[in-house]
C-alpha positions in Angstrom: -23.5 -33.8 21.1 -23.2 -30.1 21.1 -25.0 -26.7 20.7 -27.5 -28.2 18.2 -28.8 -30.4 21.0 -29.9 -27.3 22.9 -33.6 -26.6 22.6 -34.4 -23.2 21.1 -37.9 -23.4 22.6 -36.4 -23.7 26.1 -33.8 -21.0 25.4 -36.5 -18.6 24.4 -38.5 -19.2 27.6 -35.4 -18.8 29.8 -34.1 -15.7 28.1 -37.5 -14.1 28.1 -37.6 -14.3 31.9 -34.1 -12.8 32.5 -33.3 -9.1 32.9 -32.0 -6.9 30.1 -28.4 -8.2 30.7 -27.4 -11.7 31.8 -24.6 -14.2 31.7 -24.4 -17.5 29.9 -24.6 -19.4 33.2 -27.8 -17.6 34.1 -29.3 -19.5 31.2 -27.4 -22.8 31.5 -28.1 -23.1 35.3 -31.8 -22.3 35.0 -33.8 -25.3 36.2 -35.8 -25.4 33.0 -32.6 -25.8 31.0 -31.1 -28.5 33.3 -34.4 -30.4 33.2 -34.7 -30.2 29.4 -31.1 -31.1 28.8 -30.5 -33.6 31.6 -28.5 -35.8 29.3 -26.1 -32.9 28.6 -25.6 -31.3 32.0 -22.9 -33.7 33.1 -20.9 -33.1 29.9 -17.7 -31.0 30.6 -18.7 -28.6 27.8 -22.4 -28.2 28.7 -22.1 -24.4 29.5 -20.1 -23.9 26.3 -22.9 -25.7 24.3 -25.4 -23.3 25.8 -23.2 -20.3 25.0 -22.7 -21.4 21.4 -26.5 -21.9 21.1 -27.1 -18.4 22.4 -24.6 -17.1 19.9 -26.1 -19.1 17.0 -29.7 -18.1 17.9 -29.0 -14.5 19.0 -31.2 -13.2 16.1 -34.2 -15.3 17.1 -33.6 -14.6 20.8 -33.2 -10.8 20.3 -29.8 -10.7 22.1 -26.2 -9.8 21.4 -23.0 -10.5 23.2 -21.5 -7.4 24.9 -18.6 -8.9 26.9 -17.2 -11.9 28.7 -16.9 -12.8 32.4 -14.4 -15.5 33.3 -16.6 -17.3 35.8 -20.1 -16.8 34.4 -19.5 -16.9 30.7 -20.4 -14.3 28.1 -22.5 -11.2 29.0 -25.6 -10.9 26.8 -27.9 -7.9 26.3 -31.4 -8.0 25.0 -31.8 -5.8 21.9 -35.5 -5.6 22.0 
C-alpha cells in the first residue's frame, strides 16, 4: 500500500480542475480521489501517499513543488 496505488488518471482529472497553485490536501480531499481510493483513505498515511504520487508524477501532471504548508501539505504550481 502506498503512492503506487494512487491512480494517475484520477490525479490528472483533479489537478486539471484546480487553480494554478494548490495544496496536496486540495487533491487528496477531492471527492473523486476519495471515491477512487476508498480503500486507502482510512490509512494514516493517505495524504502522504497522494503527496508522493504528485511528486513522482509531476512531469506527467505538469506541476512542481514550490513550498510546504504544515496543515495542507506541499504547495504545488502548474508549470503549463
